[in-house]
VMD Tcl script that draws the C-alpha trace (Angstrom):
set ca {
  {22.16 50.67 40.07}
  {22.10 47.11 38.74}
  {21.10 44.42 41.22}
  {21.58 40.66 41.05}
  {19.15 38.43 42.94}
  {19.86 35.18 44.76}
  {17.03 32.99 46.03}
  {17.83 30.19 48.48}
  {15.27 27.39 48.36}
  {15.78 26.96 52.12}
  {17.34 24.43 54.46}
  {14.37 23.97 56.81}
  {12.24 20.85 56.80}
  {8.50 20.64 57.30}
  {8.48 16.89 57.68}
  {6.32 15.04 55.18}
  {5.47 18.28 53.37}
  {9.06 18.73 52.20}
  {10.40 15.20 51.86}
  {10.05 15.30 48.07}
  {10.02 19.05 47.38}
  {12.01 22.09 48.38}
  {10.59 24.64 50.80}
  {10.48 27.04 47.86}
  {8.04 24.84 45.93}
  {5.75 24.20 48.92}
  {2.18 25.21 47.99}
  {0.76 28.08 50.03}
  {-2.28 30.31 49.89}
  {-4.54 28.34 47.57}
  {-2.72 28.75 44.25}
  {0.83 29.86 45.00}
  {4.22 28.35 45.85}
  {6.37 29.91 48.55}
  {9.04 30.96 46.05}
  {6.46 33.23 44.37}
  {6.95 35.87 47.08}
  {10.73 35.98 46.70}
  {10.57 36.13 42.90}
  {7.77 38.70 42.85}
  {9.57 40.97 45.32}
  {12.72 40.85 43.19}
  {10.84 41.34 39.92}
  {8.90 44.33 41.23}
  {12.19 45.90 42.35}
  {13.44 45.71 38.78}
  {15.88 42.84 39.37}
  {16.36 41.06 36.05}
  {19.18 38.64 36.85}
  {18.15 36.02 39.40}
  {19.80 32.78 40.46}
  {17.91 30.11 42.40}
  {20.18 27.90 44.49}
  {18.67 24.51 45.28}
  {20.08 21.50 47.09}
  {17.79 18.71 45.96}
  {14.21 17.81 44.97}
  {14.12 20.81 42.67}
  {12.24 19.27 39.73}
  {8.81 20.48 40.90}
  {10.33 23.92 41.46}
  {11.71 24.03 37.92}
  {8.36 22.89 36.55}
  {6.58 25.66 38.45}
  {8.93 28.48 37.51}
  {9.83 27.41 33.98}
  {11.72 30.19 32.20}
  {10.43 32.80 34.65}
  {7.97 34.37 32.21}
  {5.39 35.19 34.89}
  {8.03 37.26 36.70}
  {9.43 38.96 33.59}
  {12.65 36.93 33.75}
  {12.53 35.19 30.34}
  {15.42 37.28 29.00}
  {18.22 36.49 26.56}
  {20.71 38.34 28.78}
  {20.46 38.00 32.53}
  {17.12 36.46 33.32}
  {16.64 33.40 35.50}
  {19.14 30.62 36.23}
  {18.81 27.48 38.32}
  {21.98 26.80 40.29}
  {22.23 23.21 41.54}
  {25.71 22.75 43.01}
  {24.71 19.70 45.04}
  {23.91 17.76 41.88}
  {27.68 17.55 41.40}
  {29.14 14.28 42.61}
  {32.04 15.92 44.45}
  {29.71 17.86 46.76}
  {28.15 15.36 49.14}
  {26.56 17.38 51.92}
  {25.22 20.83 52.58}
  {27.18 22.94 55.08}
  {25.69 26.42 54.74}
  {24.64 29.29 52.50}
  {28.18 30.59 52.09}
  {29.19 27.29 50.53}
  {26.21 27.62 48.18}
  {27.34 31.13 47.26}
  {30.88 29.91 46.69}
  {29.56 27.44 44.14}
  {27.72 30.28 42.38}
  {30.77 32.48 41.71}
  {30.45 32.18 37.93}
  {26.86 33.37 38.19}
  {27.82 36.28 40.46}
  {30.72 37.25 38.21}
  {28.26 38.13 35.44}
  {28.03 41.90 34.95}
  {29.97 44.67 36.66}
  {31.61 44.49 40.07}
  {29.83 47.61 41.33}
  {26.47 45.84 41.32}
  {24.59 44.92 44.45}
  {23.37 41.45 45.39}
  {20.01 40.94 47.08}
  {19.67 37.54 48.76}
  {16.37 36.16 49.96}
  {14.97 32.93 51.33}
  {11.78 30.96 50.72}
  {10.53 30.15 54.22}
  {9.68 33.71 55.31}
  {6.99 35.31 53.16}
  {6.37 39.03 52.82}
  {5.17 41.56 50.29}
  {8.15 43.89 50.68}
  {9.34 46.79 48.55}
  {12.96 45.83 47.97}
  {13.72 49.18 46.33}
  {13.45 50.73 49.81}
  {15.78 48.09 51.25}
  {18.32 48.70 48.49}
  {18.10 52.48 48.97}
  {18.64 52.04 52.72}
  {21.71 49.92 52.06}
  {23.25 52.43 49.65}
  {22.54 55.34 51.99}
  {24.05 53.54 54.99}
  {27.41 52.92 53.31}
  {27.76 49.71 55.31}
  {28.92 46.30 54.17}
  {25.68 44.39 54.47}
  {22.03 45.16 55.16}
  {19.82 42.75 57.10}
  {16.03 43.03 56.89}
  {14.40 42.42 60.27}
  {10.94 42.12 61.78}
  {9.86 43.08 65.30}
  {7.35 40.98 67.23}
  {8.69 37.60 66.10}
  {11.10 36.98 68.97}
  {9.25 35.80 72.08}
  {11.73 33.78 74.12}
  {10.35 30.51 72.74}
  {10.73 30.46 68.96}
  {14.20 29.56 67.72}
  {15.54 32.41 65.58}
  {18.29 31.95 62.99}
  {19.60 35.49 63.52}
  {18.27 37.96 66.10}
  {19.49 41.49 66.80}
  {19.10 44.01 69.58}
  {18.98 47.62 68.39}
  {19.48 50.96 70.09}
  {17.20 53.95 69.64}
  {18.89 54.86 66.36}
  {18.51 51.40 64.86}
  {22.15 50.40 65.35}
  {23.03 46.85 66.36}
  {24.11 46.39 69.98}
  {23.92 42.59 70.18}
  {23.34 39.54 67.99}
  {22.18 36.01 68.72}
  {22.26 33.03 66.36}
  {20.09 29.89 66.61}
  {18.60 31.04 69.88}
  {15.15 31.68 71.37}
  {15.77 35.41 71.60}
  {13.71 37.55 74.01}
  {11.01 39.94 72.84}
  {13.24 43.03 72.80}
  {15.21 41.56 69.86}
  {14.22 41.77 66.20}
  {14.35 38.70 63.94}
  {16.11 38.49 60.61}
  {13.81 37.88 57.65}
  {16.66 36.17 55.77}
  {16.84 39.05 53.29}
  {20.30 40.56 52.79}
  {21.79 43.21 50.51}
  {25.54 43.58 49.91}
  {27.96 44.81 47.28}
  {28.79 42.10 44.78}
  {32.57 42.57 44.89}
  {32.56 42.65 48.70}
  {30.30 39.59 48.97}
  {32.35 37.51 46.57}
  {35.60 38.36 48.32}
  {34.23 37.76 51.82}
  {32.66 34.46 50.75}
  {35.96 33.19 49.35}
  {37.77 34.23 52.53}
  {35.21 32.54 54.79}
  {35.28 29.28 52.84}
  {39.08 29.31 53.00}
  {38.73 29.47 56.80}
  {36.25 26.57 56.85}
  {33.34 28.90 57.64}
  {30.12 28.14 55.79}
  {27.24 29.93 57.52}
  {25.83 33.32 56.52}
  {24.29 34.20 59.88}
  {26.86 32.79 62.28}
  {30.11 33.24 60.37}
  {29.68 36.18 58.01}
  {27.25 38.46 59.85}
  {27.68 37.68 63.56}
  {31.34 36.66 63.39}
  {32.32 39.57 61.17}
  {30.39 42.08 63.30}
  {31.93 40.80 66.55}
  {35.43 41.14 65.12}
  {34.72 44.60 63.75}
  {35.31 43.33 60.20}
  {31.73 43.68 58.92}
  {29.54 46.76 59.29}
  {25.83 45.96 59.47}
  {22.87 48.10 58.44}
  {19.40 47.06 59.64}
  {16.22 47.68 57.66}
  {13.19 47.29 59.90}
  {10.16 46.00 57.97}
  {6.77 46.99 59.38}
  {4.49 44.92 57.12}
  {3.23 41.38 57.53}
  {5.84 38.61 57.56}
  {4.87 34.95 57.75}
  {7.56 32.64 59.13}
  {6.77 29.15 57.77}
  {9.60 27.37 59.56}
  {7.60 24.54 61.14}
  {4.43 22.59 60.38}
  {2.65 24.44 63.18}
  {3.65 27.82 61.70}
  {2.74 26.75 58.17}
  {-0.72 25.73 59.33}
  {-1.25 28.83 61.48}
  {-0.13 31.16 58.70}
  {-2.31 29.37 56.16}
  {-5.32 29.94 58.41}
  {-4.27 33.58 58.84}
  {-4.96 34.18 55.14}
  {-8.68 33.88 55.86}
  {-8.36 37.29 57.56}
  {-8.97 40.11 55.07}
  {-6.19 42.37 56.44}
  {-3.59 39.59 56.28}
  {-4.61 38.75 52.71}
  {-4.25 42.40 51.74}
  {-0.77 42.59 53.31}
  {0.39 39.41 51.60}
  {-1.22 39.78 48.16}
  {-2.32 43.37 47.63}
  {0.21 45.52 49.40}
  {3.14 47.10 47.60}
  {2.83 44.99 44.46}
  {1.11 41.86 43.14}
  {2.41 38.38 43.85}
  {2.84 36.51 40.58}
  {2.56 32.78 40.07}
  {2.34 30.22 37.28}
  {-0.84 30.73 35.29}
  {-3.19 27.75 34.97}
  {-6.55 28.23 33.31}
  {-9.31 26.41 35.19}
  {-13.09 26.62 35.25}
  {-14.67 28.55 38.15}
  {-15.34 26.71 41.39}
  {-18.70 24.93 41.52}
  {-20.84 25.31 44.65}
  {-23.52 22.63 45.02}
  {-27.06 23.48 46.07}
  {-26.69 21.77 49.44}
  {-23.15 22.89 50.28}
  {-22.35 25.27 53.11}
  {-19.09 27.17 52.71}
  {-17.96 29.87 55.16}
  {-14.73 31.77 55.82}
  {-12.71 29.89 53.21}
  {-10.11 30.73 50.60}
  {-10.86 28.58 47.55}
  {-8.96 28.48 44.26}
  {-10.60 27.82 40.91}
  {-11.65 24.45 39.56}
  {-13.05 23.11 42.86}
  {-16.27 21.12 43.25}
  {-17.81 21.88 46.64}
  {-20.90 19.90 47.58}
  {-20.29 19.34 51.30}
  {-19.69 21.64 54.26}
  {-16.44 23.61 54.49}
  {-15.47 26.15 57.16}
  {-12.30 28.16 57.79}
  {-10.19 26.24 55.29}
  {-7.76 26.81 52.42}
  {-8.64 24.94 49.23}
  {-6.22 24.70 46.31}
  {-7.14 24.14 42.67}
  {-9.45 21.30 41.67}
  {-10.33 20.09 45.16}
  {-13.49 18.02 45.46}
  {-15.62 17.98 48.62}
  {-18.34 15.36 48.20}
  {-21.90 15.67 49.56}
  {-22.18 15.08 53.30}
  {-18.47 15.67 53.92}
  {-17.59 18.05 56.76}
  {-14.29 19.97 56.54}
  {-13.15 22.50 59.13}
  {-9.80 24.25 59.68}
  {-8.03 22.34 56.93}
  {-5.48 22.96 54.17}
  {-6.34 20.86 51.13}
  {-3.92 20.92 48.20}
  {-4.47 20.45 44.47}
  {-6.57 17.61 43.07}
  {-7.45 16.08 46.43}
  {-10.84 14.45 46.98}
  {-12.80 14.24 50.24}
  {-15.41 11.49 50.00}
  {-19.04 11.48 51.08}
  {-19.62 11.70 54.82}
  {-15.92 12.13 55.65}
  {-15.02 14.37 58.59}
  {-11.79 16.41 58.62}
  {-10.66 18.87 61.26}
  {-7.17 20.37 61.57}
  {-5.82 18.38 58.63}
  {-3.32 19.11 55.85}
  {-3.89 17.06 52.71}
  {-1.00 17.16 50.26}
  {-1.65 16.97 46.51}
  {-3.67 14.13 44.94}
  {-4.93 12.69 48.24}
  {-8.15 10.68 48.39}
  {-10.13 10.56 51.63}
  {-12.53 7.64 51.42}
  {-16.23 8.02 52.25}
  {-16.92 8.07 55.99}
  {-13.27 8.50 57.00}
  {-12.54 10.63 60.07}
  {-9.31 12.61 60.53}
  {-8.98 14.88 63.56}
  {-5.83 16.80 64.46}
  {-5.18 19.87 66.60}
  {-4.20 23.44 65.81}
  {-0.68 22.83 67.09}
  {-0.37 19.36 65.57}
  {-2.45 18.99 62.41}
  {-2.77 15.60 60.74}
  {-0.70 15.45 57.53}
  {-1.58 13.07 54.71}
  {1.24 12.58 52.22}
  {0.94 13.25 48.52}
  {-0.97 10.65 46.53}
  {-2.16 8.61 49.52}
  {-5.62 7.16 50.07}
  {-6.96 7.18 53.64}
}
mol new
graphics top color blue
foreach p $ca { graphics top sphere $p radius 0.5 }
foreach p [lrange $ca 0 end-1] q [lrange $ca 1 end] { graphics top cylinder $p $q radius 0.2 }
display resetview
């Protein structure tokens, strides 16, 4: 069965990390962008027609993805399309994913009506076999399938869409934008639905001034008995990067071998834009332990439990611990960093001292000198 893919670049904000980029283009894991997981999951499921819906600040995303060659999407028919409805002057503000879908009707109309649509977000990362999700949806015969993850709800974290299931996996309750208790499962913002059904329901919801996927289409439709919901329970690793604290915690989690295997070496590889760089250089006096370092780095100081992106320089005498340091950043001689996120092209001057906490890391904006 043919499947069309939709990738939302996400509505969430991670403060200074996403002021000039979408969540989808946020660097993660040393050499990747968050959108790489969504695109790789779709590509490995054989999806060859993918639309990326972005609100704003999408230039870095377009530069990263290009024509989609790394994901096998550089096709004359189908392939990859960037959908930017909010670049149109008549659309002034974002009101929800259904409104985004409504603006993508021409894209969705491509191909036959009996196709399925798989929708995924860019803030929740997983290495998931979408062929199993699609098969579950077809077998269920229901209107829409929601992929969920147990163990995320804890009574404290705000969840976009949470569900309570009975022993057979059927939905007995739903909560939206609520700190759901631990006996609920959290949506991973991955949905599968029939194309014809989705297009019709989206038009109807917009006509009723309803714009939200979770609240209006799924919860509202289920409560009124108008939408039947199938739940696919994912048992692999899922990283929810919906706050700066979560982004930092999940970045540090990649130092663990099992987490790295789940995220990069599970069901299929995670593809990204290829950049040829020289291998990382380790100086004679450097001490590096429990780090994930990309290529092109120059490491002459001390680095522990940190994530280093491409072409990072750690000068002699510098001490870096529990940090995320993005591309082309330089840490000067004798500088001390602990619980810090450096965005791209940051320069830390010699002797500088930046100390954050695990729950509140210091963030230095792109291109700054401190």
